[in-house]
C-alpha positions as CSV (number, residue, x, y, z in Angstrom):
1,M,4.6,33.5,60.7
2,A,4.7,29.8,60.3
3,G,2.2,29.3,63.1
4,E,-0.2,31.8,61.5
5,G,-0.4,29.6,58.3
6,L,-1.3,26.5,60.4
7,N,-3.8,28.5,62.4
8,R,-5.6,29.6,59.2
9,K,-5.8,25.9,58.1
10,L,-7.2,24.9,61.5
11,D,-9.7,27.8,61.3
12,L,-10.7,26.7,57.8
13,I,-11.3,23.1,58.9
14,S,-13.4,24.3,61.8
15,K,-15.6,26.5,59.6
16,I,-16.1,23.7,57.2
17,L,-16.9,21.0,59.8
18,T,-19.5,23.3,61.6
19,T,-21.5,24.2,58.5
20,G,-23.4,21.1,57.5
21,V,-21.1,20.1,54.7
22,M,-22.4,16.5,54.8
23,K,-25.8,17.8,53.6
24,A,-24.2,19.6,50.8
25,Q,-22.5,16.4,49.7
26,C,-25.7,14.6,49.1
27,E,-27.9,17.2,47.3
28,S,-27.2,19.9,44.8
29,P,-26.5,23.1,46.8
30,K,-28.3,26.3,46.2
31,K,-26.6,28.6,43.8
32,G,-25.1,31.7,45.2
33,A,-24.7,30.4,48.7
34,T,-22.1,32.5,50.5
35,I,-20.4,32.7,53.9
36,S,-22.8,35.4,55.1
37,E,-25.9,33.2,54.3
38,G,-25.1,30.7,57.0
39,H,-21.4,30.1,56.7
40,V,-21.7,27.5,54.0
41,V,-18.4,26.4,52.4
42,E,-18.8,23.8,49.6
43,L,-15.8,21.6,49.3
44,I,-16.9,20.0,46.0
45,K,-20.1,21.5,44.5
46,R,-22.5,18.8,43.2
47,S,-23.3,19.3,39.5
48,E,-26.8,20.4,38.5
49,T,-28.8,17.6,37.0
50,E,-29.3,19.3,33.7
51,D,-25.6,20.0,33.3
52,L,-24.7,16.5,34.2
53,R,-27.2,15.1,31.7
54,A,-25.8,17.2,28.9
55,V,-22.4,15.8,29.5
56,F,-23.7,12.3,29.8
57,E,-25.6,12.5,26.5
58,K,-22.5,13.9,24.8
59,Y,-20.4,10.8,25.6
60,A,-23.2,8.1,25.7
61,S,-23.0,6.1,22.4
62,K,-25.5,3.3,23.1
63,T,-29.3,3.6,22.8
64,S,-31.7,1.0,24.0
65,D,-35.5,1.4,24.2
66,G,-35.2,5.1,23.7
67,E,-32.7,5.5,26.5
68,K,-29.1,6.5,26.1
69,Y,-26.3,4.6,27.9
70,M,-22.6,4.8,28.2
71,T,-20.4,1.9,27.4
72,Y,-17.4,1.0,29.5
73,S,-15.2,2.5,26.8
74,D,-17.3,5.7,26.8
75,L,-16.8,6.2,30.5
76,I,-13.3,5.0,31.3
77,L,-11.4,5.8,28.1
78,K,-13.2,8.7,26.5
79,Y,-14.8,10.6,29.4
80,M,-12.8,10.0,32.6
81,Q,-9.6,9.2,30.6
82,L,-8.3,6.9,33.4
83,L,-6.4,4.5,31.1
84,D,-4.3,4.8,28.0
85,L,-6.6,4.6,25.0
86,E,-4.3,2.3,23.0
87,N,-2.6,0.2,25.7
88,Y,-4.7,-0.5,28.8
89,D,-5.0,-3.6,31.0
90,P,-8.4,-5.3,30.3
91,Y,-8.9,-6.5,33.9
92,T,-8.3,-3.0,35.3
93,F,-10.6,-1.5,32.6
94,N,-13.5,-3.8,33.7
95,V,-12.9,-3.3,37.4
96,F,-12.9,0.5,37.1
97,A,-16.0,0.5,34.9
98,S,-18.0,-2.0,36.9
99,C,-17.6,0.1,40.1
100,V,-19.9,2.7,38.3
101,D,-22.1,0.1,36.7
102,T,-24.1,-0.9,39.8
103,S,-26.5,-3.2,37.8
104,R,-23.5,-5.0,36.3
105,D,-25.3,-5.2,32.9
106,G,-22.3,-3.8,30.9
107,L,-24.0,-0.4,30.4
108,I,-24.1,2.7,32.4
109,S,-27.4,4.6,32.8
110,F,-27.7,8.3,33.6
111,S,-28.8,7.5,37.1
112,E,-25.7,5.4,37.7
113,F,-23.6,8.1,36.1
114,Q,-25.1,10.7,38.5
115,G,-24.8,8.4,41.5
116,F,-21.1,7.9,40.9
117,E,-20.7,11.7,40.7
118,A,-22.3,11.9,44.2
119,L,-19.9,9.3,45.5
120,L,-16.9,11.3,44.3
121,C,-18.2,14.3,46.3
122,A,-18.5,12.3,49.5
123,P,-16.0,13.1,52.3
124,D,-15.0,9.4,52.4
125,A,-14.8,9.1,48.6
126,M,-11.6,7.1,48.5
127,Y,-12.9,4.5,50.9
128,A,-16.2,4.4,49.0
129,L,-14.5,4.0,45.7
130,A,-12.3,1.2,46.9
131,F,-15.3,-0.6,48.3
132,Q,-17.1,-0.3,44.9
133,I,-14.0,-1.8,43.2
134,F,-14.0,-4.8,45.5
135,D,-17.8,-5.3,45.5
136,R,-17.8,-7.0,42.1
137,N,-21.4,-8.2,42.4
138,G,-22.7,-4.8,43.5
139,N,-24.8,-6.2,46.4
140,G,-23.3,-3.9,49.1
141,F,-21.1,-6.7,50.6
142,I,-17.6,-8.1,49.9
143,T,-17.0,-11.8,49.9
144,C,-13.7,-13.5,50.4
145,D,-13.6,-14.5,46.8
146,E,-14.1,-10.9,45.6
147,F,-11.4,-9.7,47.9
148,E,-8.9,-12.3,46.7
149,D,-9.7,-11.7,43.1
150,I,-8.8,-8.0,43.3
151,I,-5.8,-8.4,45.5
152,K,-4.4,-11.1,43.1
153,H,-4.4,-8.6,40.3
154,T,-2.6,-5.8,42.2
155,T,1.1,-5.2,41.5
156,L,1.8,-5.7,45.2
157,H,0.6,-9.3,45.1
158,Q,2.5,-9.9,41.8
159,S,5.8,-8.8,43.4
160,I,5.2,-10.4,46.9
161,P,2.3,-12.9,47.0
162,F,-0.2,-12.6,49.8
163,N,-1.1,-15.7,51.8
164,F,-4.9,-16.0,51.7
165,E,-4.8,-19.0,54.0
166,S,-3.6,-16.9,56.9
167,D,-5.4,-16.3,60.2
168,F,-5.9,-12.7,59.0
169,M,-8.4,-13.9,56.3
170,Q,-10.2,-16.1,58.8
171,L,-10.6,-13.3,61.3
172,H,-12.3,-11.1,58.7
173,F,-14.2,-13.6,56.6
174,G,-14.6,-16.5,59.1
175,K,-13.0,-19.9,59.3
176,D,-14.9,-21.2,56.2
177,K,-14.5,-17.8,54.5
178,S,-18.3,-17.5,54.0
179,R,-18.7,-14.3,56.0
180,K,-19.4,-11.1,54.0
181,V,-17.8,-7.8,55.0
182,T,-19.9,-4.6,55.2
183,Y,-18.6,-1.2,54.1
184,S,-17.7,0.0,57.6
185,E,-15.8,-3.3,58.2
186,F,-14.1,-3.0,54.9
187,T,-12.6,0.4,55.8
188,Q,-10.7,-1.3,58.6
189,L,-9.9,-4.4,56.6
190,I,-8.1,-2.5,53.8
191,H,-6.1,-0.6,56.5
192,D,-5.0,-3.7,58.3
193,F,-4.4,-5.6,55.1
194,H,-1.2,-3.7,54.4
195,E,0.2,-4.3,57.8
196,E,-0.6,-8.0,57.5
197,H,1.0,-8.1,54.0
198,A,4.2,-6.5,55.4
199,W,4.3,-9.0,58.3
200,Q,3.9,-11.9,55.9
201,A,6.6,-10.5,53.6
202,F,9.0,-10.4,56.6
203,R,8.2,-14.0,57.6
204,R,8.6,-15.2,54.1
205,R,12.2,-13.7,53.9
206,D,13.1,-14.9,57.5
207,K,14.1,-18.3,56.3
208,N,15.9,-19.2,59.6
209,N,12.9,-18.1,61.8
210,N,15.3,-16.1,64.0
211,G,13.6,-12.7,63.6
212,Y,16.0,-11.2,61.1
213,I,16.1,-10.6,57.4
214,S,18.9,-9.3,55.2
215,A,19.3,-5.6,54.3
216,K,18.7,-6.5,50.7
217,D,15.4,-8.3,51.5
218,F,14.4,-5.3,53.6
219,E,15.0,-3.0,50.6
220,E,13.1,-5.2,48.2
221,I,10.0,-5.4,50.6
222,L,9.9,-1.7,51.0
223,L,10.2,-1.0,47.3
224,S,7.5,-3.6,46.5
225,L,4.9,-3.1,49.3
226,K,5.5,0.4,50.5
227,S,6.7,2.3,47.4
228,Y,3.8,4.7,47.8
229,L,5.3,5.8,51.1
230,L,8.8,6.4,49.8
231,T,10.1,9.7,48.7
232,P,12.9,9.5,46.0
233,F,15.5,10.2,48.7
234,V,14.3,7.4,51.0
235,R,13.9,5.0,48.0
236,E,17.5,5.5,47.0
237,N,19.1,5.4,50.4
238,I,17.4,2.5,52.3
239,I,20.6,0.5,52.5
240,T,22.7,3.6,53.4
241,V,20.5,4.4,56.4
242,I,20.6,0.8,57.6
243,V,24.4,0.8,57.4
244,G,24.5,4.1,59.2
245,E,22.4,2.6,62.0
246,G,25.1,-0.2,62.4
247,H,22.9,-3.1,61.2
248,Q,25.2,-4.1,58.4
249,R,23.5,-7.1,57.0
250,Q,20.7,-8.1,59.4
251,I,17.5,-6.3,60.1
252,S,15.4,-7.2,63.1
253,Y,11.6,-7.4,63.0
254,A,11.5,-4.5,65.5
255,Y,13.5,-2.2,63.3
256,Y,11.5,-3.4,60.2
257,T,8.2,-2.5,61.8
258,A,9.6,0.8,63.2
259,F,10.8,1.9,59.8
260,I,7.4,1.2,58.2
261,S,5.5,2.8,61.1
262,L,7.6,6.0,60.8
263,L,6.8,6.3,57.1
264,N,3.1,6.0,57.9
265,N,3.5,8.6,60.7
266,I,5.5,11.4,59.1
267,E,2.5,13.7,59.2
268,L,2.1,13.0,62.9
269,C,5.8,13.8,63.3
270,K,5.1,17.2,61.8
271,R,2.4,17.8,64.5
272,I,4.8,16.8,67.2
273,Y,7.5,19.1,65.8
274,M,5.0,22.1,65.7
275,G,4.0,21.4,69.3
276,A,7.6,21.3,70.5
277,T,8.6,24.5,68.6
278,R,5.4,26.4,69.4
279,R,4.7,26.4,65.6
280,D,8.0,27.8,64.6
281,E,8.9,26.0,61.4
282,T,12.4,27.4,61.3
283,K,13.6,26.4,64.8
284,P,16.1,23.5,64.9
285,L,14.7,20.7,67.2
286,S,17.0,18.3,69.0
287,K,16.2,14.6,69.2
288,E,15.8,14.9,73.0
289,E,13.2,17.7,72.6
290,F,11.4,15.8,70.0
291,L,11.3,12.6,72.2
292,Y,10.0,14.7,75.1
293,Q,7.1,16.0,73.0
294,A,6.5,12.6,71.4
295,Q,5.5,11.1,74.8
296,E,2.1,12.6,74.2
297,F,1.6,10.2,71.3
298,S,1.8,6.4,71.7
299,Q,2.2,5.9,68.0
300,I,5.8,7.2,67.9
301,T,8.5,5.2,69.7
302,P,12.1,6.1,70.5
303,L,13.3,3.6,67.8
304,E,11.3,5.4,65.2
305,V,12.7,8.8,66.4
306,D,16.2,7.3,66.0
307,I,15.5,6.3,62.4
308,L,13.9,9.7,61.7
309,Y,16.9,11.7,62.8
310,Q,19.3,9.4,61.0
311,L,17.3,10.0,57.8
312,V,17.4,13.8,58.4
313,F,21.1,13.7,59.0
314,L,21.8,11.7,55.8
315,Q,19.5,14.0,53.8
316,N,21.3,17.1,54.9
317,Q,24.6,15.5,54.3
318,Q,23.7,14.7,50.7
319,R,22.3,18.2,50.2
320,S,25.7,19.6,51.2
321,Q,24.5,21.7,54.1
322,P,27.4,21.8,56.6
323,D,25.4,24.0,59.0
324,K,22.8,21.2,59.3
325,L,25.1,18.2,59.8
326,L,24.4,17.8,63.5
327,P,22.8,14.4,63.7
328,S,20.5,15.5,66.6
329,M,18.9,18.6,65.0
330,M,15.9,18.8,62.6
331,T,13.7,21.5,61.1
332,Y,10.2,21.4,59.7
333,A,11.6,21.6,56.1
334,D,13.6,18.4,56.8
335,L,10.3,16.6,57.7
336,D,8.6,18.0,54.7
337,R,11.2,16.5,52.4
338,L,10.7,13.1,54.0
339,S,6.9,13.2,53.7
340,P,5.4,10.9,51.0
341,M,2.5,13.4,50.8
342,E,4.6,16.4,50.0
343,G,3.6,17.8,46.6
344,R,0.9,15.1,46.2
345,E,-2.5,16.5,45.4
346,T,-4.8,14.1,47.4
347,P,-8.6,14.7,47.1
348,F,-8.8,16.0,50.7
349,K,-5.8,18.3,50.2
350,I,-7.3,19.7,46.9
351,Q,-10.7,20.2,48.6
352,M,-9.2,22.1,51.4
353,Q,-7.3,24.3,49.1
354,I,-10.4,25.0,47.0
355,A,-12.3,25.8,50.2
356,E,-9.6,28.2,51.3
357,Q,-9.5,29.9,48.0
358,K,-13.3,30.3,48.0
359,L,-13.2,31.7,51.6
360,R,-10.7,34.3,50.4
361,L,-12.8,35.3,47.4
362,E,-16.0,35.5,49.4
363,Q,-14.6,37.0,52.6
364,G,-11.7,39.0,51.2
365,H,-13.6,42.2,50.4
366,T,-15.2,42.3,53.9
367,E,-12.4,41.0,56.1
368,R,-9.5,43.0,54.6
369,T,-9.4,46.5,55.9
370,M,-8.8,49.5,53.7
371,L,-5.4,50.0,55.4
372,L,-4.4,46.5,54.4
373,Q,-5.4,47.0,50.8
374,V,-3.5,50.3,50.6
375,A,-0.5,48.6,52.1
376,E,-0.7,45.9,49.5
377,S,-0.9,48.5,46.7
378,A,2.1,50.3,48.2
379,Y,4.0,47.0,48.4
380,R,3.3,46.2,44.8
381,F,4.2,49.8,43.7
382,A,7.6,49.6,45.4
383,L,8.4,46.2,43.8
384,G,7.1,47.5,40.5
385,A,9.4,50.5,40.7
386,V,12.5,48.4,41.2
387,A,11.5,46.0,38.5
388,G,10.8,48.8,36.1
389,A,14.1,50.4,36.6
390,T,15.9,47.1,36.1
391,G,14.1,46.5,32.8
392,A,14.6,50.0,31.5
393,T,18.3,50.0,32.2
394,A,18.7,46.7,30.4
395,V,17.3,47.9,27.1
396,Y,17.8,51.6,27.2
397,P,20.3,51.7,24.2
398,I,17.6,50.0,22.0
399,D,15.1,52.6,23.1
400,L,17.4,55.4,22.1
401,V,18.0,53.9,18.6
402,K,14.2,53.4,18.2
403,T,13.4,57.0,19.1
404,R,16.0,58.5,16.7
405,L,14.8,56.3,13.8
406,Q,11.2,57.3,14.4
407,N,12.1,61.0,14.4
408,Q,14.0,60.7,11.1
409,R,11.9,62.3,8.3
410,S,11.8,60.7,4.9
411,T,11.7,63.9,2.9
412,S,13.8,65.4,0.1
413,F,16.0,67.6,2.4
414,I,19.7,67.0,1.8
415,G,21.4,65.2,4.7
416,E,18.0,64.4,6.4
417,L,18.6,60.7,6.4
418,M,21.3,60.4,9.1
419,Y,20.7,56.7,9.7
420,K,20.2,53.9,7.2
421,N,18.9,51.4,9.8
422,S,19.0,50.4,13.5
423,I,22.5,49.0,13.2
424,D,23.8,52.1,11.4
425,C,22.2,54.3,14.1
426,F,23.8,52.3,16.9
427,K,27.3,52.6,15.3
428,K,27.1,56.3,14.6
429,V,25.9,57.1,18.2
430,I,29.0,55.2,19.6
431,R,31.3,56.9,17.0
432,H,30.1,60.5,17.6
433,E,28.9,60.4,21.2
434,G,30.7,57.5,22.8
435,I,29.3,54.6,24.8
436,L,27.6,57.0,27.2
437,G,25.7,58.4,24.2
438,L,23.6,55.3,24.2
439,Y,22.4,56.2,27.7
440,R,21.6,59.9,27.0
441,G,18.4,60.7,28.8
442,L,18.6,57.7,31.1
443,A,18.4,59.7,34.3
444,P,14.9,61.1,33.7
445,Q,14.0,57.7,32.2
446,L,14.8,56.0,35.5
447,V,13.0,58.8,37.4
448,G,10.0,58.2,35.1
449,V,10.1,54.5,34.8
450,A,9.6,53.9,38.5
451,P,6.1,55.4,38.6
452,E,5.4,54.3,35.0
453,K,6.0,50.6,35.4
454,A,5.0,50.6,39.1
455,I,1.6,52.2,38.3
456,K,1.1,49.9,35.3
457,L,1.9,46.7,37.3
458,T,0.0,47.8,40.4
459,M,-3.1,49.0,38.5
460,N,-3.2,45.7,36.5
461,D,-3.0,43.6,39.6
462,L,-5.5,45.8,41.4
463,M,-8.1,45.6,38.6
464,R,-7.6,41.9,38.1
465,D,-8.4,41.4,41.8
466,K,-11.5,43.6,41.6
467,L,-12.8,41.9,38.4
468,L,-12.1,38.4,39.7
469,Q,-15.3,36.2,39.5
470,K,-16.8,34.4,42.4
471,D,-15.5,31.1,41.1
472,G,-11.9,32.4,41.0
473,T,-11.8,32.8,37.2
474,L,-11.1,36.0,35.2
475,P,-12.7,36.3,31.7
476,L,-10.7,37.5,28.8
477,W,-12.6,40.8,28.6
478,A,-11.8,41.5,32.3
479,E,-8.1,40.8,31.6
480,M,-8.2,43.3,28.7
481,V,-10.0,45.9,30.8
482,A,-7.5,45.5,33.6
483,G,-4.6,45.9,31.2
484,G,-6.1,48.8,29.4
485,T,-6.8,50.6,32.7
486,A,-3.2,50.1,33.7
487,G,-2.0,51.6,30.4
488,A,-4.3,54.6,30.7
489,S,-3.3,55.2,34.3
490,Q,0.4,55.4,33.5
491,V,0.0,58.0,30.8
492,V,-1.4,60.6,33.2
493,F,1.7,60.4,35.4
494,T,4.4,59.6,32.9
495,N,3.7,61.7,29.8
496,P,5.7,64.7,31.0
497,L,8.7,62.5,31.7
498,E,8.3,60.8,28.4
499,I,8.5,64.1,26.4
500,V,11.6,65.2,28.3
501,K,13.3,61.9,27.7
502,I,12.6,62.0,24.0
503,R,13.9,65.6,23.5
504,L,17.1,64.7,25.4
505,Q,17.5,61.5,23.2
506,V,17.4,63.4,19.9
507,A,19.5,66.4,21.2
508,G,22.7,64.8,20.3
509,E,21.8,64.6,16.6
510,V,22.6,68.3,16.0
511,V,26.3,69.1,16.3
512,G,27.2,72.4,18.0
513,R,23.8,73.0,19.5
514,A,23.8,74.3,23.1
515,R,23.6,71.6,25.8
516,V,20.0,70.6,26.4
517,S,19.0,69.6,30.0
518,A,15.8,68.3,31.5
519,L,15.2,71.6,33.3
520,S,15.6,73.6,30.1
521,V,13.1,71.4,28.3
522,M,10.6,71.7,31.1
523,K,10.9,75.6,31.1
524,E,10.5,75.7,27.3
525,L,7.4,73.5,27.2
526,G,5.6,74.8,30.3
527,F,3.0,72.7,32.3
528,F,0.5,72.1,29.4
529,G,3.3,71.5,27.0
530,L,4.5,68.5,29.0
531,Y,1.3,66.8,28.0
532,K,1.8,67.3,24.3
533,G,1.1,64.1,22.5
534,S,-0.8,62.6,25.4
535,K,-3.6,61.5,23.1
536,A,-1.2,59.5,21.0
537,C,0.2,58.1,24.3
538,F,-3.3,56.9,25.2
539,L,-3.6,55.4,21.7
540,R,-0.4,53.5,22.2
541,D,-0.4,52.5,25.8
542,I,-4.0,51.4,26.3
543,P,-3.8,48.8,23.4
544,F,-0.3,47.8,24.5
545,S,-1.4,46.9,28.0
546,A,-4.7,45.4,26.9
547,I,-2.8,43.0,24.7
548,Y,0.3,42.5,26.8
549,F,-1.1,41.5,30.3
550,P,-3.7,39.0,29.1
551,A,-1.1,37.4,26.7
552,Y,1.4,37.2,29.6
553,A,-1.2,35.6,31.9
554,H,-2.0,32.9,29.3
555,N,1.6,32.4,28.4
556,K,2.4,31.7,32.0
557,K,-0.3,29.0,32.2
558,F,1.0,27.5,29.0
559,F,4.6,27.3,30.1
560,A,3.9,26.3,33.7
561,D,4.8,22.8,34.8
562,E,2.3,20.1,35.7
563,N,1.7,21.6,39.1
564,G,1.1,25.1,37.7
565,Y,4.5,26.4,38.8
566,N,6.5,28.9,36.7
567,S,10.3,28.7,36.8
568,P,12.2,32.0,36.2
569,G,13.0,30.8,32.7
570,S,9.3,30.3,31.9
571,L,8.4,33.7,33.4
572,L,11.0,35.4,31.2
573,L,9.9,33.5,28.1
574,S,6.2,34.3,28.8
575,A,6.8,38.0,29.3
576,T,9.1,38.3,26.3
577,I,6.7,36.5,23.9
578,A,3.7,38.6,25.1
579,G,5.6,41.8,24.4
580,M,6.1,41.1,20.7
581,P,2.5,41.6,19.5
582,A,1.8,44.2,22.2
583,A,4.8,46.3,21.0
584,F,4.3,45.8,17.3
585,L,0.6,46.6,16.8
586,P,0.5,50.0,18.4
587,T,3.6,51.2,16.5
588,P,1.7,53.8,14.4
589,A,0.5,55.5,17.6
590,D,4.0,55.5,18.9
591,V,5.3,57.2,15.7
592,I,2.6,59.9,15.9
593,K,3.5,60.4,19.6
594,T,7.1,60.8,18.8
595,R,6.6,63.3,16.0
596,L,4.3,65.4,18.3
597,Q,6.6,65.4,21.2
598,V,9.9,66.1,19.4
599,A,10.7,69.8,18.7
600,A,10.6,70.2,14.9
601,R,13.8,71.7,13.4
602,K,13.9,74.4,10.8
603,G,12.4,73.2,7.5
604,Q,10.6,70.2,9.1
605,T,6.9,69.7,9.0
606,T,5.0,70.8,12.1
607,Y,1.9,69.1,13.4
608,K,-1.2,70.5,15.1
609,G,-2.5,67.3,16.6
610,V,-3.0,63.5,16.2
611,I,-5.2,63.6,13.1
612,D,-3.2,66.3,11.4
613,C,0.0,64.4,12.1
614,A,-1.3,61.2,10.8
615,K,-2.5,62.9,7.5
616,K,0.8,64.7,6.9
617,I,2.9,61.6,7.6
618,Y,0.8,59.6,5.1
619,A,0.9,62.3,2.5
620,E,4.6,63.0,2.7
621,E,6.1,59.6,3.6
622,G,3.5,57.0,2.8
623,M,2.0,54.2,4.9
624,G,5.4,52.6,5.6
625,A,6.4,55.6,7.8
626,F,3.8,54.5,10.4
627,W,5.8,51.4,11.0
628,K,9.2,53.1,11.4
629,G,11.1,51.7,14.3
630,A,8.7,48.8,14.7
631,P,11.6,46.2,14.9
632,A,13.5,48.4,17.3
633,R,10.3,48.8,19.4
634,V,9.7,45.1,19.5
635,F,13.4,44.3,20.3
636,R,13.2,47.0,23.1
637,S,9.8,46.4,24.6
638,S,9.8,42.5,24.5
639,P,13.1,42.1,26.5
640,Q,12.3,45.1,28.7
641,F,9.0,43.7,29.8
642,G,10.5,40.3,30.0
643,V,13.2,41.5,32.5
644,T,10.6,43.8,34.2
645,L,8.0,41.1,34.8
646,L,10.6,38.5,35.7
647,T,12.1,40.9,38.3
648,Y,8.6,41.9,39.6
649,E,7.5,38.3,40.1
650,L,10.7,37.1,41.7
651,L,10.7,40.0,44.1
652,Q,7.2,39.0,45.1
653,R,8.4,35.5,45.8
654,V,11.5,36.5,47.7
655,F,9.9,39.3,49.7
656,Y,6.4,37.8,49.9
657,I,4.1,39.4,52.4
658,D,0.6,37.9,52.9
659,F,-2.0,40.7,52.7
660,G,-4.8,38.3,52.5
661,G,-5.2,38.8,48.7
662,N,-4.2,36.6,45.8
663,R,-0.7,35.5,45.1
664,P,0.6,35.8,41.6
665,E,-0.3,32.9,39.4
666,G,2.5,30.3,39.1
667,S,4.3,31.6,42.2
668,E,3.8,28.4,44.1
669,A,4.4,24.8,43.3
670,K,0.7,24.3,42.7
671,S,-1.8,26.0,40.5
672,V,-3.5,29.0,42.1
673,H,-6.8,28.1,40.4
674,L,-6.8,24.7,41.9
675,E,-10.2,23.8,40.4
676,E,-8.4,23.9,37.0
677,V,-5.9,21.2,38.0
678,L,-8.5,18.7,39.2
679,S,-9.1,17.8,35.6
680,R,-8.0,19.1,32.2
681,N,-11.3,18.1,30.7
682,P,-14.0,20.9,30.8
683,D,-16.7,18.2,30.7
684,H,-15.5,16.9,34.1
685,I,-18.0,18.8,36.2
686,G,-19.1,18.4,39.8
687,G,-17.7,15.4,41.5
688,Y,-16.1,14.2,38.2
689,R,-13.5,16.9,38.7
690,M,-12.2,14.8,41.5
691,A,-12.3,11.5,39.6
692,L,-8.6,11.4,38.6
693,A,-7.5,12.5,42.1
694,T,-9.7,9.9,43.8
695,F,-8.6,7.0,41.7
696,D,-5.0,8.1,42.3
697,G,-5.7,8.4,46.0
698,I,-6.8,4.8,46.5
699,E,-3.3,3.8,45.1
700,T,-1.3,6.3,47.2
701,K,-3.3,5.8,50.4
702,F,-4.1,2.1,50.2
703,G,-1.4,0.9,47.9
704,L,-4.2,-0.6,45.8
705,M,-2.2,-0.5,42.6
706,L,-3.9,-2.3,39.7
707,P,-1.8,-2.7,36.5
708,K,-2.7,0.1,34.0
709,F,-1.2,-1.2,30.8
710,R,-1.9,-4.3,28.7
711,P,0.1,-7.2,30.2
712,S,2.3,-9.4,28.1
713,T,0.0,-12.4,28.8
714,P,-3.8,-12.2,28.6
715,A,-5.4,-11.2,32.0
716,K,-8.1,-13.4,33.5
717,H,-11.6,-11.9,33.4
């Protein structure tokens, strides 16, 4: 199973790399291009010129000679929102803005705005953006002075100064530092710079020139220079790992470089692990087996492997997993927890996820067989049945109270008003019928709730999949249609069970009456009688589902965390809140349905149909009668659907089976609609959807961290 996931990613990459994506990066692709039209997969779709111009003119506040321009503030603070509006570092502000302003005239034209959007779509966007930042003059080259100026303002240099008189600078910029670096040379320069900085930091702390530094110095260097490579666990346990390795106070240069190299090569370690275990992510791998496989890669040394397994052992020890406390065993999950890229949405990672989602949307209907789709529906039906039964049992006493209150007639008959309110009804049921009286009719309810909730949940999911747009979005009207269809579908199958349940629930109100059973009710009503009140059921259940499911979907997004993930608590809260308006608004239809389905006792008004029932209720009892049991209905339906949807979604997580369709939103620790998490600003179109991720990427990949907030002393311009 684990290998299948990796194979899909490799297949995805091969499809993308063989389809001329480079061309798509440089020109606006044709609308409607699909897989079948030449196997074109667009990673980041370039924005249409007219759309981009509309956004530009919306934010451009400067006009000169009839042309509109963006100021630096318009671009960085108001549009891209890269820095805090009230407290930003002036130097960083100018550096970010000037990398877009190629003419360096302090204003950004539409052509520059459009050109930067193209840069953000490029496959090497992070390197290209970093080059633009260093190229202060905008002439396509980087001088030694420009390189020094940027580096001196990074937080890395402020914590551990870089020696610009080193041989490293002469090798790249010449002995007299007059040589200019091209873009391709810069990509290697920025990579080698961090290794040079780490070497200089070691030499600076090695005061005795004996090849050793203290453990404390080692920790300070890592926290300052390599913080972007450290997970919280590694950051907090650097000293502990060193002591565990027996170094005590002194760290050799070999161990120092091995530790840093390991942090840089965690992703490569994953590849070695997958090769050694034949892509089985659950198989424990010994140090010896890992070393054997690692011989294929010269980047990984035995010392690095020793450090890796020590980290894994300490990690499992702190997580209190006795079964994993063997120092020489490791699983893929252990590597994942050590990876600095775990949970980090880099531009490439986001692009690949978007491409994978688009492939599923465009290929799903043709690649998925009918048998697979039927199996998925059966799977959802089974989980929905279990979830429905769980939710119904949890709130059944409230449902019984609601039904008896709705059946109570507000007429002049003596003794007609058996219950004053919901609490009075609850007390009298327990007093006269016992605790089990609160569960009268539960058996047919459980028999009925399985198909009812299962059909409703399955049909809603099915219709949402069918109505999903090509871009992965689902309009509000489609959400309501999917919910309404689900509500209508359940009535056809569950109306007979509903009427039997209601008659059993009210049977206990008449003392001395012969025992009523589900079988006797069915014989009395006959086949067509079992569908009595079905019109009212449609009037109740279609609006309920049309309101409930869209509200639930939007609540989930609202209560999800920053990665789009929903915890069990947020799922329960989302479902419960969505149930309130959905349960309250269709209450009149529910009252009419109850009156039509309950057998009228002697002296009570009888009804011929929905309209006749509505007229007589209004004439005899007034408008308020239509809202009888509304509080009980809300208190029953909201928690019931809260428990039901919580159970349904958790079951899909625990017993997840990949049918090639869409996972429930909020089920993974990333947003399902990944294009929505690229930027929260709807004006960030085309490549600008990647702006935040790309600027963040040059920090996490290159360690190029410029101060974001206003310094205590004025920055040099």
